[in-house]
Each structure stands twice: as C-alpha cells, then as structure tokens.
C-alpha positions as CSV (number, residue, x, y, z in Angstrom):
1,X,-40.7,40.9,92.6
2,X,-37.3,40.8,90.9
3,X,-37.0,44.5,90.4
4,X,-37.7,45.3,94.0
5,X,-34.1,45.0,95.3
6,X,-31.3,47.5,95.0
7,X,-28.8,45.1,93.5
8,X,-31.1,44.3,90.5
9,X,-32.1,47.9,89.9
10,X,-28.4,49.0,90.0
11,X,-27.4,46.2,87.6
12,X,-30.1,47.2,85.2
13,X,-29.1,50.9,85.4
14,X,-25.4,49.9,84.8
15,X,-26.4,48.0,81.7
16,X,-28.3,51.0,80.4
17,X,-25.4,53.3,81.1
18,X,-23.0,51.0,79.5
19,X,-25.0,51.3,76.2
20,X,-25.5,55.1,76.8
21,X,-22.3,56.4,78.4
22,X,-23.1,60.0,77.8
23,X,-25.9,59.9,80.3
24,X,-23.8,58.4,83.2
25,X,-23.5,61.6,85.2
26,X,-27.2,62.3,85.1
27,X,-28.6,58.9,86.4
28,X,-28.2,57.5,89.9
29,X,-30.0,54.8,91.9
30,X,-31.1,56.0,95.3
31,X,-29.0,54.3,97.9
32,X,-30.1,55.8,101.2
33,X,-32.8,54.0,103.1
34,X,-33.3,51.6,100.3
35,X,-35.9,49.1,101.6
36,X,-37.8,46.4,99.7
37,X,-41.4,47.4,99.0
38,X,-43.4,49.7,96.8
39,X,-41.0,52.6,97.2
40,X,-37.8,50.8,96.4
41,X,-36.1,51.0,93.0
42,X,-35.9,54.8,92.9
43,X,-33.8,56.0,89.9
44,X,-33.1,59.7,89.9
45,X,-32.4,61.6,86.7
46,X,-30.8,65.0,86.8
47,X,-32.1,67.4,84.2
48,X,-29.5,69.9,82.7
49,X,-31.7,73.0,82.5
50,X,-34.4,72.4,85.1
51,X,-34.0,71.9,88.8
52,X,-37.2,69.8,88.9
53,X,-36.6,66.6,90.9
54,X,-37.2,63.8,88.4
55,X,-37.3,60.1,89.2
56,X,-38.4,56.7,87.9
57,X,-39.9,54.2,90.2
58,X,-41.7,50.9,90.0
59,X,-45.4,50.9,90.7
60,X,-48.0,48.2,90.8
61,X,-51.6,48.6,90.0
62,X,-54.5,46.7,88.4
63,X,-52.6,46.7,85.0
64,X,-49.5,45.1,86.5
65,X,-46.0,46.1,87.3
66,X,-45.0,49.4,85.6
67,X,-42.2,51.9,85.9
68,X,-43.4,55.5,86.2
69,X,-41.7,58.9,85.9
70,X,-42.4,61.5,88.6
71,X,-41.7,65.2,88.1
72,X,-41.9,66.9,91.5
73,X,-43.5,70.3,91.7
74,X,-41.5,73.4,91.3
75,X,-42.1,76.6,93.3
76,X,-41.0,78.9,90.5
77,X,-41.3,79.1,86.8
78,X,-38.2,79.1,84.6
79,X,-37.4,80.3,81.1
80,X,-35.2,78.6,78.5
81,X,-34.0,79.8,75.1
82,X,-34.1,77.5,72.1
83,X,-30.8,75.7,73.0
84,X,-32.0,75.2,76.6
85,X,-35.3,73.7,75.4
86,X,-33.3,71.4,73.1
87,X,-31.2,70.2,76.0
88,X,-34.3,69.7,78.1
89,X,-35.9,67.7,75.3
90,X,-32.7,65.5,75.1
91,X,-32.9,65.0,78.9
92,X,-36.5,64.0,78.7
93,X,-35.7,61.5,75.9
94,X,-33.1,59.9,78.3
95,X,-35.8,59.7,81.0
96,X,-38.2,58.1,78.5
97,X,-35.6,55.7,77.2
98,X,-34.5,54.6,80.6
99,X,-38.0,54.1,81.8
100,X,-38.7,52.0,78.8
101,X,-35.5,50.0,79.4
102,X,-36.5,49.3,83.0
103,X,-39.9,48.2,81.9
104,X,-38.5,45.8,79.4
105,X,-36.2,44.3,82.0
106,X,-39.0,44.0,84.4
107,X,-41.3,42.3,81.8
108,X,-38.5,39.8,81.0
109,X,-37.8,39.1,84.7
110,X,-41.5,38.4,85.2
111,X,-41.7,36.1,82.3
112,X,-38.6,34.2,83.6
113,X,-40.3,33.9,87.0
114,X,-43.5,32.6,85.3
115,X,-41.6,30.0,83.4
116,X,-39.6,28.9,86.4
117,X,-42.7,28.2,88.5
C-alpha cells in the first residue's frame, strides 16, 4: 500500500504541517524501527495538557484502509481548568484534522493505484 512507507507518510505530514504551521512542534512521524507492514506509518501527536500518548496509524479491516487514532491508557486521572480544557479540545481538533487529512491522502493514493492498473 502506498501509505505503508516512511517516506510517503513523512511527506504527507510535511504537507499537513505546511498548511498548519502552528501544530509543527506537536506532530512527529515515528522514525525508530520503522518497518513496512501493519504497524508502520505511526504519527505521534503531543497533547499540551495531557500526558496521554496519542498516535495515528493506518489499519486495514473489512471496511478497507483506514487511519485510526489511539489514546493509550493513563495510570492517573488529571484535572484541567476551563483554559486547559480549551487547549485540550484544540489539540484533539488537530488530531482529528490530521487523521482526516491522512485518510484523504490514502484514499487518493488508492484511487491512483486503481487507475494505474
């Protein structure tokens, strides 16, 4: 699949960040042990006010190729005031927008592969 290599995922994330420069410090593509396959393409997003590890990754199931957001479990609860909740909501909007962007790029790549066959 076209989104299953580091170069493609990094290029797509660079494109997203070019249009959304304020999120640049919060988004990275995992570089260590990047291997082709179902676990490749991991995009990590740092949340400002929550230490929850959050990442976007490609998954394939019966409905096709999809990007999915994972929020890893936390050991402890945390509290936020109204401003903190607003920052967290903004961070989650970035996660949703980036996930949607990656999905659109994947869908386009799959269409291009289908028309090239």
